[in-house]
C-alpha positions as CSV (number, residue, x, y, z in Angstrom):
1,M,-27.2,9.9,-8.2
2,K,-24.4,8.0,-9.9
3,R,-22.9,5.3,-7.7
4,I,-19.5,3.5,-7.9
5,V,-18.2,0.6,-5.9
6,L,-14.4,0.6,-5.2
7,T,-12.8,-2.6,-4.2
8,G,-9.2,-3.9,-3.5
9,G,-7.2,-4.9,-0.5
10,G,-4.7,-7.1,1.2
11,T,-1.8,-4.5,1.0
12,A,-1.7,-0.7,0.9
13,G,-0.8,-0.9,-2.8
14,H,-4.2,-2.3,-3.5
15,V,-5.9,0.6,-1.8
16,T,-4.0,3.8,-2.3
17,P,-4.8,4.1,-6.0
18,N,-8.5,3.9,-5.1
19,I,-7.9,6.7,-2.5
20,A,-6.3,8.8,-5.2
21,L,-9.5,8.6,-7.3
22,I,-11.9,9.6,-4.5
23,P,-11.6,13.5,-4.9
24,G,-12.2,13.2,-8.7
25,L,-15.1,10.8,-8.2
26,K,-16.7,13.1,-5.7
27,D,-16.3,16.1,-8.1
28,A,-17.9,14.1,-10.8
29,G,-21.0,13.5,-8.6
30,Y,-20.5,9.8,-7.7
31,D,-21.7,8.3,-4.5
32,I,-18.8,6.1,-3.5
33,Q,-19.1,2.8,-1.6
34,Y,-16.1,0.5,-0.7
35,I,-16.1,-3.3,-0.5
36,G,-13.2,-4.9,1.2
37,S,-12.4,-7.7,3.7
38,Y,-13.7,-7.6,7.3
39,H,-10.5,-6.7,8.9
40,G,-8.0,-6.0,6.1
41,I,-5.7,-3.0,5.9
42,E,-8.1,-1.5,3.4
43,K,-10.7,-0.9,6.1
44,E,-8.2,1.1,8.2
45,L,-7.0,3.1,5.2
46,I,-10.5,4.0,3.9
47,E,-12.2,4.9,7.2
48,P,-10.7,8.4,7.4
49,F,-12.4,9.4,4.1
50,G,-15.9,8.8,5.4
51,I,-16.7,6.3,2.6
52,P,-19.3,3.7,3.5
53,Y,-17.3,0.4,4.0
54,H,-18.8,-3.1,3.5
55,G,-16.8,-6.1,4.7
56,I,-17.0,-9.5,3.0
57,S,-15.3,-12.9,3.7
58,S,-11.9,-13.2,1.9
59,G,-9.5,-16.0,1.3
60,K,-6.2,-16.3,-0.5
61,L,-5.5,-18.6,-3.5
62,R,-2.0,-19.8,-3.0
63,R,0.5,-21.3,-5.4
64,Y,2.2,-23.1,-2.6
65,F,1.1,-25.7,0.0
66,S,-0.6,-24.4,3.1
67,L,-3.2,-26.0,5.4
68,Q,-5.3,-22.8,4.8
69,N,-5.6,-24.0,1.1
70,F,-8.3,-26.4,2.4
71,T,-10.4,-23.7,4.2
72,D,-9.9,-20.6,2.1
73,P,-12.0,-21.8,-0.8
74,F,-15.0,-21.8,1.5
75,R,-14.2,-18.3,2.6
76,V,-14.0,-17.2,-1.1
77,L,-17.4,-18.8,-1.8
78,K,-18.9,-17.1,1.3
79,G,-17.4,-13.8,0.1
80,L,-19.0,-14.4,-3.4
81,G,-22.4,-14.8,-1.8
82,E,-21.9,-11.7,0.3
83,A,-20.7,-9.7,-2.7
84,R,-23.8,-10.7,-4.7
85,K,-26.1,-9.5,-1.9
86,L,-24.2,-6.2,-1.6
87,I,-24.2,-5.6,-5.4
88,R,-28.0,-6.2,-5.5
89,K,-28.5,-3.9,-2.5
90,L,-26.1,-1.1,-3.6
91,K,-27.0,-1.2,-7.3
92,P,-23.8,0.5,-8.5
93,D,-23.4,1.9,-12.0
94,V,-19.7,1.0,-12.2
95,I,-17.3,-1.1,-10.2
96,F,-13.6,-0.2,-10.1
97,S,-11.2,-2.9,-8.8
98,K,-7.6,-2.4,-7.7
99,G,-7.0,-6.1,-7.2
100,G,-6.1,-8.3,-4.3
101,F,-8.1,-11.5,-3.5
102,V,-10.9,-9.7,-1.8
103,S,-11.8,-8.0,-5.1
104,V,-12.4,-11.3,-7.1
105,P,-15.9,-12.0,-5.6
106,V,-16.9,-8.4,-6.1
107,V,-15.8,-8.4,-9.8
108,L,-17.6,-11.8,-10.4
109,A,-20.7,-10.5,-8.7
110,G,-20.6,-7.3,-10.7
111,K,-20.4,-9.3,-14.0
112,Q,-23.4,-11.5,-12.9
113,A,-25.4,-8.3,-12.2
114,K,-24.4,-6.8,-15.5
115,V,-22.5,-4.0,-13.9
116,P,-19.6,-2.6,-15.9
117,V,-16.3,-3.6,-14.2
118,I,-13.0,-1.8,-14.7
119,I,-9.9,-3.3,-13.1
120,H,-6.4,-2.0,-12.7
121,E,-3.2,-4.1,-12.9
122,S,-0.2,-2.4,-11.3
123,D,2.5,-4.9,-12.0
124,L,4.1,-5.7,-15.3
125,T,2.4,-9.1,-15.5
126,P,-1.1,-9.7,-14.1
127,G,-1.3,-11.3,-10.7
128,L,-3.5,-14.3,-10.0
129,A,-6.4,-12.3,-8.6
130,N,-6.6,-10.1,-11.7
131,K,-6.1,-13.1,-14.0
132,L,-9.3,-14.5,-12.4
133,A,-11.0,-11.2,-12.8
134,L,-10.0,-10.5,-16.4
135,P,-12.9,-12.3,-18.2
136,S,-15.4,-10.3,-16.1
137,A,-13.9,-6.9,-16.8
138,S,-15.0,-4.5,-19.6
139,R,-11.7,-2.5,-19.3
140,V,-8.2,-3.3,-17.9
141,C,-5.9,-0.5,-16.9
142,C,-2.2,-1.0,-16.6
143,N,1.0,0.8,-15.7
144,F,3.7,-0.6,-18.1
145,P,3.8,-0.6,-21.9
146,E,5.0,-4.3,-21.6
147,T,1.8,-5.3,-19.8
148,L,-0.3,-4.7,-22.9
149,E,1.2,-7.9,-24.4
150,H,-0.4,-9.9,-21.5
151,L,-3.9,-8.4,-21.8
152,P,-6.8,-8.7,-24.2
153,K,-6.3,-6.0,-26.8
154,E,-9.9,-4.9,-26.8
155,K,-9.9,-4.3,-23.1
156,A,-6.4,-3.0,-22.3
157,V,-5.7,0.7,-21.6
158,L,-2.3,2.1,-20.6
159,T,-3.2,4.5,-17.9
160,G,-0.4,4.5,-15.4
161,S,-1.3,4.4,-11.7
162,P,-3.4,7.0,-9.9
163,I,-1.2,9.1,-7.6
164,R,-2.5,10.8,-4.5
165,Q,-2.2,14.5,-5.4
166,E,-1.2,15.5,-1.9
167,L,2.1,13.8,-2.5
168,L,3.0,16.4,-5.0
169,S,2.6,19.4,-2.6
170,G,4.9,18.6,0.3
171,N,6.8,21.1,2.4
172,K,10.5,20.3,2.7
173,I,11.0,22.8,5.5
174,A,8.4,21.0,7.6
175,A,10.3,17.7,6.9
176,M,13.6,19.3,7.9
177,D,12.0,20.4,11.2
178,L,10.5,17.0,11.7
179,C,13.9,15.2,11.2
180,G,16.1,17.9,12.8
181,F,18.1,18.3,9.6
182,S,19.7,21.4,8.0
183,S,20.2,22.1,4.3
184,D,24.0,21.4,4.2
185,K,23.6,17.8,2.8
186,P,21.4,16.0,0.3
187,V,18.8,13.6,1.8
188,I,18.3,9.9,1.1
189,L,14.8,8.5,1.8
190,V,14.6,4.7,2.4
191,I,11.3,3.0,2.0
192,G,11.0,-0.8,2.5
193,G,7.3,-1.1,1.6
194,S,4.3,-0.8,3.9
195,L,5.6,-3.6,6.1
196,G,9.2,-2.7,5.9
197,S,12.0,-4.9,4.6
198,I,14.6,-6.6,6.8
199,A,17.0,-7.1,3.9
200,V,16.8,-3.4,3.0
201,N,16.9,-2.2,6.6
202,N,20.0,-4.3,7.4
203,A,21.9,-3.2,4.3
204,V,21.2,0.5,4.9
205,R,22.1,0.3,8.5
206,A,25.4,-1.5,7.7
207,A,26.2,1.3,5.2
208,L,25.2,4.2,7.5
209,P,28.6,5.3,8.7
210,E,29.7,5.8,5.1
211,L,26.4,7.2,3.8
212,L,26.2,9.8,6.6
213,K,29.5,11.3,5.5
214,Q,27.7,12.7,2.5
215,F,24.0,12.4,3.1
216,Y,21.2,12.7,5.7
217,V,19.1,9.5,5.8
218,I,15.4,9.2,6.5
219,H,14.4,5.6,7.1
220,L,10.8,4.3,6.9
221,C,11.7,0.9,8.3
222,G,8.3,-0.8,9.0
223,K,6.3,-1.6,12.1
224,G,8.4,-3.2,14.9
225,K,11.6,-2.7,12.9
226,L,13.1,0.4,14.6
227,D,16.7,0.0,15.8
228,T,16.8,1.7,19.1
229,T,20.6,1.6,19.2
230,L,20.6,4.1,16.3
231,S,18.1,6.5,17.8
232,H,20.6,9.2,18.6
233,T,22.7,8.8,15.4
234,K,23.3,12.3,14.0
235,G,21.9,12.7,10.5
236,Y,19.8,9.6,10.7
237,K,16.0,9.6,11.4
238,Q,14.0,6.5,11.5
239,F,10.2,6.0,11.5
240,E,8.1,2.8,11.6
241,Y,5.5,4.4,9.2
242,V,4.4,7.9,8.3
243,K,1.1,9.2,6.9
244,E,0.4,12.9,6.7
245,E,4.2,13.7,6.9
246,L,5.0,11.5,3.8
247,C,4.4,14.3,1.3
248,D,6.8,16.6,3.2
249,I,9.5,13.9,3.4
250,F,9.2,13.2,-0.3
251,A,9.7,16.9,-1.0
252,L,12.9,16.9,1.1
253,A,14.4,13.7,-0.4
254,D,17.0,14.0,-3.1
255,L,17.3,10.2,-3.6
256,V,15.1,7.3,-2.7
257,I,16.0,3.7,-1.9
258,S,12.9,1.6,-2.3
259,R,11.3,-1.7,-2.9
260,A,9.8,-2.0,-6.4
261,G,6.1,-2.4,-5.7
262,A,4.3,-0.9,-8.7
263,N,2.4,1.8,-7.0
264,A,5.5,2.9,-5.0
265,I,7.7,3.3,-8.1
266,C,4.9,5.1,-10.0
267,E,4.9,7.6,-7.2
268,L,8.6,8.0,-7.6
269,L,8.1,8.6,-11.3
270,A,5.4,11.2,-10.7
271,L,7.6,13.0,-8.1
272,R,10.7,12.8,-10.4
273,K,12.8,11.3,-7.6
274,P,16.1,9.5,-8.7
275,N,15.8,6.1,-7.1
276,L,17.7,2.9,-6.3
277,L,15.2,-0.1,-6.5
278,I,15.8,-3.2,-4.5
279,P,13.1,-5.6,-5.7
280,L,11.7,-8.4,-3.6
281,S,13.5,-11.6,-4.6
282,A,11.9,-14.2,-6.8
283,N,12.2,-16.7,-3.8
284,A,9.8,-14.6,-1.7
285,S,7.4,-13.6,-4.5
286,R,6.3,-14.4,-8.0
287,G,9.0,-12.0,-9.3
288,D,6.8,-9.1,-10.2
289,Q,8.9,-6.5,-8.4
290,I,12.0,-7.6,-10.4
291,L,10.1,-7.2,-13.7
292,N,8.8,-3.8,-12.5
293,A,12.3,-2.6,-11.6
294,R,13.9,-3.8,-14.8
295,S,11.2,-2.0,-16.8
296,F,12.0,1.3,-15.0
297,E,15.7,0.6,-15.5
298,R,15.2,0.2,-19.2
299,Q,13.3,3.4,-19.4
300,G,16.1,5.2,-17.6
301,F,14.1,6.0,-14.5
302,S,15.9,3.8,-11.9
303,V,19.1,2.0,-10.8
304,V,18.5,-1.6,-9.7
305,L,20.2,-3.7,-7.1
306,E,19.0,-7.3,-6.7
307,E,18.3,-8.4,-3.2
308,D,20.7,-11.4,-3.4
309,E,23.5,-9.0,-4.6
310,I,23.2,-6.6,-1.6
311,T,26.4,-5.9,0.2
312,K,27.3,-2.7,2.1
313,E,29.9,-1.9,-0.6
314,A,27.4,-2.5,-3.5
315,L,24.8,-0.3,-1.9
316,I,27.2,2.6,-1.3
317,D,28.6,2.3,-4.9
318,K,25.1,2.4,-6.4
319,V,24.0,5.3,-4.2
320,N,27.1,7.4,-5.1
321,A,26.6,6.6,-8.8
322,L,22.9,7.5,-8.7
323,Y,23.6,10.8,-7.0
324,Q,26.4,11.7,-9.5
325,D,24.0,11.0,-12.4
326,R,20.8,12.2,-10.7
327,N,20.0,14.9,-13.3
328,Q,19.9,12.3,-16.2
329,Y,17.4,10.3,-14.2
330,I,15.3,13.4,-13.5
331,D,15.3,14.3,-17.1
332,A,14.3,10.8,-18.2
333,M,11.3,10.9,-15.8
334,R,10.4,14.4,-16.8
335,N,10.3,13.4,-20.5
336,S,8.5,10.1,-19.8
337,G,5.2,11.4,-21.1
338,Q,3.5,9.8,-18.1
339,Q,-0.2,9.9,-18.5
340,D,-2.6,11.9,-16.4
341,S,-3.7,8.7,-14.8
342,I,-6.6,10.0,-12.7
343,R,-8.2,11.9,-15.6
344,T,-7.8,8.9,-17.9
345,I,-9.4,6.5,-15.4
346,L,-12.2,8.9,-14.6
347,Q,-13.0,9.1,-18.3
348,L,-13.1,5.3,-18.5
349,I,-15.5,5.2,-15.5
350,E,-17.7,7.9,-17.0
351,T,-17.8,6.1,-20.4
352,A,-18.8,2.8,-18.6
353,H,-21.5,4.6,-16.7
354,T,-22.9,6.3,-19.8
355,A,-22.9,3.0,-21.7
356,K,-24.8,1.3,-18.9
357,K,-27.6,3.8,-19.2
């Protein structure tokens, strides 16, 4: 039996593309194993699929001062030792890594065991974990044309991001029932990332009285970020997080306000949803979301509002302009020539497996 190890974690964005590959890998006859951190979000997300899960020690390599910088290198070294033992035990034919710091020991262990490693970089420029993994990879998949400039030419492949196919088959009637909406107004979906965004949440709630004159609003606001004073506001439905219902909610949405995480915006592209992107500020990140958002803006897929420029009035103006021009954004996304990411990546995996034999 062919065997593949999937790895990646730390955030949902480092896991959901792996999940999108699972049905195709099973159809291709692969035994699938997953290596992640002991208690990371990846364990919670993978468990429902019945994939054997193996935990290793994981640390984070930070660019800023933290007392954990003195202890995390030891966690990383421990994780490398555990990854080596797992790779020797599992004997995979291929490793596919979606990134995050837990993936680095797995990639390094795979290289040492002469297992072909394919990694996927979601953002426009490679993050630190994937920079460390690059020398050990035989192939590097990416989402943006601009990313090819930052990768070794002999390894880089523009694939796009694997999208969970169930997202494409939602039922808008089910979402209307869930939210108590009718069909007399268009719907805005607000997504602040898997943890929610205080900045986005506050801006949307400040603009609600004006937005609700023209739109219904579905707000995925993040764990612990519900505003109970708005629970009975007509036309406004808030959730901390949704799972199975997400595909239905996407089907109902006419516009999306979102952070600019790479996997999230690739889903919006696949779904052809006109979107307003509010990227995480450079003060709170390495600036990757800003680069992602500006790339989508250049390609005509998105409107962008920088976090430090958010005001109630700016948000309302951007939403109204986006809705007025929505068809041009839909056309741009439809004509994007987006790759069949899952098929392309599965072909790379099969090629790596064949070459190993």
